[in-house]
C-alpha positions in Angstrom: 0.0 0.0 0.0 2.9 2.4 0.8 4.5 1.8 -2.6 1.2 2.5 -4.4 0.6 5.8 -2.5 4.2 7.1 -2.1 6.3 5.2 -4.6 8.9 2.6 -3.7 10.3 2.9 -0.1 13.8 4.5 0.0 15.8 3.6 3.1 18.2 6.4 2.3 15.4 9.0 2.8 13.7 7.2 5.7 16.1 5.0 7.8 14.3 2.6 10.1 15.2 1.4 13.6 13.4 -0.6 16.3 10.8 1.5 18.1 11.7 2.1 21.8 15.4 1.4 21.2 17.8 3.3 23.5 19.7 6.0 21.6 22.3 8.6 22.2 21.2 11.8 20.5 23.9 14.2 19.4 23.8 17.7 20.8 24.7 20.3 18.2 27.6 22.7 19.1 25.3 25.8 19.1 22.9 24.1 21.5 25.4 22.9 24.2 28.0 24.4 26.4 31.8 24.2 25.6 32.5 21.5 28.2 29.0 19.9 28.1 28.4 16.3 27.0 28.1 15.8 23.3 25.0 13.6 23.5 22.0 12.9 25.7 20.1 9.7 26.5 16.8 9.0 24.9 14.5 6.5 23.1 13.8 6.1 19.4 10.2 6.9 18.4 10.1 6.8 14.6 11.5 8.3 11.5 10.2 11.7 10.4 8.4 11.4 7.1 8.5 15.2 6.6 12.3 15.5 7.0 15.2 13.9 5.1 17.0 11.2 7.2 15.7 12.5 10.5 14.7 10.6 13.6 12.2 11.5 16.2 13.4 10.7 19.7 12.2 11.1 23.3 14.8 12.7 25.5 15.0 11.3 29.1 16.2 14.5 30.8 13.8 17.0 29.3 10.9 14.5 28.9 10.2 15.9 25.4 10.5 14.8 21.8 13.3 16.0 19.6 14.1 15.6 15.9 17.7 14.7 15.2 19.8 13.7 12.2 22.6 12.1 14.3 21.8 9.3 16.7 23.7 6.3 18.0 21.4 3.3 18.5 22.0 0.8 21.3 20.3 -2.3 19.9 22.8 -4.9 20.9 20.3 -6.5 23.3 17.6 -6.7 20.6 18.5 -10.0 19.0 16.9 -12.8 17.1 15.6 -15.4 19.6 17.7 -18.6 19.7 16.9 -22.1 20.8 18.6 -22.9 24.1 19.5 -26.4 25.4 16.6 -26.1 27.8 14.2 -25.5 24.9 15.5 -28.6 23.1 15.1 -30.7 26.3 11.6 -29.5 26.8 10.7 -30.2 23.1 12.2 -33.7 23.4 10.2 -34.4 26.6 7.0 -33.1 24.9 7.7 -35.3 21.8 8.3 -38.3 24.0 5.0 -37.7 25.8 3.2 -37.4 22.5 4.8 -40.7 21.3 3.6 -42.5 24.4 0.1 -41.2 23.8 0.3 -42.1 20.1 -0.1 -38.5 18.9 1.9 -38.0 15.7 3.3 -34.5 15.3 6.4 -33.3 13.4 5.7 -29.7 14.2 8.0 -29.6 17.2 10.8 -31.3 15.4 10.6 -28.9 12.5 10.7 -25.9 14.8 13.9 -27.0 16.6 15.8 -27.2 13.3 
């Protein structure tokens, strides 16, 4: 639907990031003191559709929203879920219980691969 209304999506114009992700928003030199920190903590809200390569972020200290073109994203903790050994053991136990009850299901086996 977006492509029909606005044309093909261009990541260069509207970069995307995970909503709610922690960010460090760069403070421009004309907005901060000489020895002040160069960035402030905040959370990513979304990409501004009205501005070129601009993010809308919520700043923790001022409790307000700010548009910025320079932000450092801290998304290392947002990862793809992985299957742990405990998950494999629980799936094997469930598969054994199904086998004992004569319920045939390969869904669990396919999910673990």
